[in-house]
C-alpha positions as CSV (number, residue, x, y, z in Angstrom):
1,X,233.4,165.9,338.9
2,X,233.1,164.2,342.8
3,X,234.8,161.3,343.1
4,X,232.2,159.4,344.8
5,X,230.1,160.3,341.4
6,X,232.9,158.5,339.7
7,X,233.2,155.7,341.7
8,X,230.0,154.8,342.1
9,X,229.6,155.5,338.1
10,X,232.2,152.6,338.4
11,X,229.9,150.0,340.5
12,X,227.2,150.6,338.5
13,X,229.1,150.0,335.1
14,X,230.0,146.5,336.8
15,X,227.2,145.4,338.2
16,X,225.2,145.8,334.6
17,X,228.0,144.0,333.0
18,X,227.6,140.5,334.6
19,X,224.2,139.7,332.7
20,X,225.1,139.9,329.7
21,X,227.2,137.1,329.8
22,X,227.0,133.6,329.6
23,X,228.6,131.6,332.3
24,X,228.2,127.8,333.2
25,X,228.2,128.2,337.4
26,X,227.1,130.5,340.0
27,X,230.7,131.5,340.7
28,X,230.0,135.1,340.7
29,X,226.8,135.4,341.0
30,X,226.8,135.7,345.2
31,X,228.9,138.6,344.5
32,X,226.2,140.7,341.8
33,X,223.8,140.4,344.4
34,X,225.6,142.0,346.6
35,X,225.9,144.8,344.4
36,X,222.1,144.8,343.4
37,X,221.0,145.0,347.8
38,X,223.6,147.7,348.2
39,X,222.6,149.7,344.7
40,X,218.9,148.9,345.7
41,X,219.2,150.9,348.3
42,X,219.1,153.7,346.2
43,X,217.2,153.5,343.0
44,X,217.3,156.4,340.7
45,X,213.8,156.3,340.0
46,X,210.2,154.6,341.5
47,X,211.2,152.4,338.3
48,X,214.6,151.2,339.2
49,X,212.9,150.7,343.1
50,X,210.6,148.3,341.1
51,X,213.4,146.9,338.9
52,X,215.7,146.2,341.7
53,X,213.0,144.4,343.2
54,X,211.6,142.2,340.7
55,X,215.3,141.4,339.8
56,X,216.4,140.9,343.5
57,X,213.2,137.4,342.6
58,X,215.5,135.7,340.0
59,X,217.8,132.2,341.3
60,X,221.3,132.1,338.9
61,X,218.8,129.1,336.8
62,X,216.5,131.2,336.3
63,X,218.8,134.1,335.4
64,X,221.1,131.7,332.6
65,X,217.4,130.5,331.3
66,X,215.9,134.0,330.2
67,X,219.6,134.9,329.4
68,X,219.3,132.1,326.4
69,X,215.4,133.0,325.4
70,X,216.9,136.7,325.3
71,X,220.3,137.2,324.9
72,X,221.6,133.7,323.2
73,X,218.7,131.8,321.3
74,X,217.2,132.4,317.7
75,X,215.6,136.0,318.9
76,X,217.8,136.8,320.7
77,X,219.9,140.8,320.4
78,X,222.4,142.0,318.6
79,X,224.8,142.5,321.4
80,X,227.9,144.7,320.0
81,X,227.8,148.1,319.3
82,X,229.1,147.6,315.9
83,X,225.2,145.7,314.4
84,X,224.1,148.6,316.0
85,X,225.5,151.1,313.3
86,X,225.9,148.8,310.6
87,X,224.3,146.1,311.2
88,X,227.3,143.6,311.0
89,X,229.5,142.9,314.2
90,X,233.3,144.5,314.2
91,X,232.7,147.4,312.8
92,X,234.2,151.2,313.4
93,X,232.7,151.0,316.3
94,X,234.6,147.8,317.5
95,X,238.0,150.4,316.2
96,X,236.6,153.0,318.3
97,X,236.6,151.0,321.7
98,X,239.9,150.3,320.6
99,X,241.8,153.3,320.2
100,X,240.3,154.1,323.6
101,X,241.7,150.8,324.9
102,X,245.6,152.4,323.3
103,X,245.2,155.6,325.2
104,X,245.5,153.4,328.7
105,X,247.2,150.6,330.1
106,X,244.5,147.2,329.2
107,X,244.5,145.4,325.9
108,X,241.8,142.4,325.2
109,X,243.3,138.9,326.3
110,X,242.8,137.1,322.9
111,X,242.9,133.8,324.7
112,X,240.7,134.7,328.0
113,X,237.9,137.3,326.5
114,X,236.7,135.9,323.2
115,X,234.0,138.8,322.8
116,X,235.3,141.9,320.9
117,X,236.3,144.7,322.1
118,X,232.3,146.2,320.7
119,X,230.7,143.7,322.5
120,X,228.5,145.3,324.8
121,X,229.5,143.7,327.9
122,X,232.8,144.4,327.1
123,X,232.4,148.5,327.2
124,X,230.4,148.0,330.2
125,X,233.4,146.9,331.9
126,X,235.8,149.2,329.8
127,X,234.2,151.9,331.1
128,X,233.9,150.1,335.0
129,X,237.9,150.5,334.6
130,X,238.7,153.5,333.1
131,X,236.2,155.1,336.0
132,X,238.0,153.2,338.9
133,X,241.2,154.4,337.2
134,X,239.8,158.3,336.9
135,X,238.9,158.0,340.9
136,X,242.8,157.5,341.4
137,X,244.0,159.9,339.2
138,X,244.3,158.3,336.0
139,X,243.8,160.7,332.4
140,X,239.7,160.6,331.9
141,X,238.8,157.7,329.1
142,X,235.8,156.9,329.8
143,X,233.8,160.0,328.8
144,X,235.7,159.6,325.0
145,X,234.3,155.9,325.3
146,X,231.2,156.9,326.3
147,X,230.3,159.5,323.9
148,X,231.4,157.8,320.7
149,X,230.5,154.4,321.2
150,X,228.3,153.8,324.2
151,X,226.2,157.0,323.6
152,X,224.9,156.0,320.1
153,X,223.7,152.8,320.8
154,X,222.3,152.4,323.9
155,X,218.9,153.8,323.5
156,X,218.1,151.0,320.9
157,X,219.8,147.9,322.8
158,X,218.0,149.4,325.7
159,X,214.3,149.1,323.9
160,X,214.9,145.9,322.2
161,X,215.6,144.3,325.7
162,X,212.2,145.7,327.1
163,X,209.9,145.0,323.6
164,X,211.3,141.0,323.8
165,X,208.7,138.8,324.1
166,X,210.4,136.9,327.0
167,X,211.9,139.9,328.9
168,X,211.3,139.7,332.4
169,X,214.8,139.4,334.4
170,X,216.2,142.0,331.2
171,X,212.8,143.8,331.4
172,X,213.9,145.2,334.8
173,X,217.6,145.7,334.2
174,X,216.1,147.7,330.9
175,X,214.9,149.9,332.8
176,X,217.6,150.5,335.8
177,X,219.9,150.7,332.5
178,X,217.6,153.5,331.3
179,X,217.6,155.5,334.6
180,X,220.9,155.0,334.5
181,X,221.9,156.0,331.2
182,X,219.8,159.2,332.1
183,X,221.6,160.0,334.3
184,X,225.0,159.8,332.7
185,X,224.2,162.2,330.1
186,X,223.3,164.5,332.9
187,X,226.7,163.9,335.0
188,X,228.1,164.2,330.6
189,X,226.2,167.2,329.5
190,X,225.3,164.7,326.4
191,X,222.2,164.6,324.7
192,X,220.8,161.3,323.4
193,X,220.9,161.0,319.8
194,X,218.4,161.8,317.6
195,X,216.0,158.1,316.1
196,X,216.0,157.5,312.6
197,X,213.0,157.7,310.6
198,X,211.8,154.0,310.2
199,X,213.7,151.2,310.6
200,X,216.7,151.6,312.2
201,X,220.1,150.3,310.0
202,X,220.0,147.2,313.6
203,X,216.4,146.8,312.9
204,X,216.4,146.7,308.9
205,X,219.4,144.3,309.3
206,X,217.1,141.7,312.1
207,X,214.3,141.8,308.9
208,X,216.5,140.5,306.2
209,X,217.7,137.6,308.0
210,X,217.8,135.6,311.4
211,X,220.5,136.9,313.0
212,X,223.1,134.5,314.6
213,X,225.5,135.7,317.6
214,X,228.8,134.8,317.6
215,X,229.0,134.2,321.2
216,X,229.9,130.2,321.8
217,X,227.9,128.8,324.6
218,X,229.6,125.6,325.1
219,X,231.6,127.3,327.8
220,X,231.9,130.0,330.2
221,X,233.1,132.8,328.3
222,X,234.1,134.7,331.0
223,X,234.7,134.5,334.8
224,X,233.6,136.7,337.0
225,X,237.0,136.6,338.8
226,X,238.6,138.2,336.7
227,X,236.2,141.2,336.9
228,X,237.9,143.0,339.3
229,X,236.5,147.1,339.2
230,X,240.1,147.1,336.9
231,X,239.6,144.1,334.9
232,X,243.5,143.1,335.2
233,X,242.8,139.4,333.8
234,X,241.1,140.3,331.3
235,X,243.6,143.4,329.6
236,X,247.1,142.5,329.0
237,X,249.2,145.3,328.8
């Protein structure tokens, strides 16, 4: 695979990760806006071009306000891969992500990262890390992580973002994510999983009782400076 494509994919995953984490300061927001401006120069589709333009209108305070409404509030969207597969957190998907990490030099630093390995933002950052390493000659782990975990639930996650009544920022975010995942599947020669008949496992679990995120919002979860393309501060050997 062309190394420039690998690098661009890593950059895109890093861009997608930032809005999924809770922040109490705008320290990393300027960096994210730089990524936004760069990626908006070559949008993947017309819908992505419009979505990038909409994201560019948001201030840090507006982003964090919508995060509370869409991701962290009472009507929040599940943010763990396991929930989409099993209707609960910390399931088999987490074990598969951990297995991918064991193939790499990285481990989750529990003191710095309170989210589990199957947290969507964590998976995006792991993909960014693996791809960056692959750009520099490391063995390929990203294909395994995408094929065995991310590919299986990401469409439903995206659909829930698009359908959320309070989503404005995250609707545009979801449109960009939709185009990017379509490109990823083309690059990796993978198909989207078949959609279930009737309610999915996740939707059935959400209907059963209000889903309460385990993500604490009292303090900043993760600092953006901890996430260089190799997120060396977030993982440890």
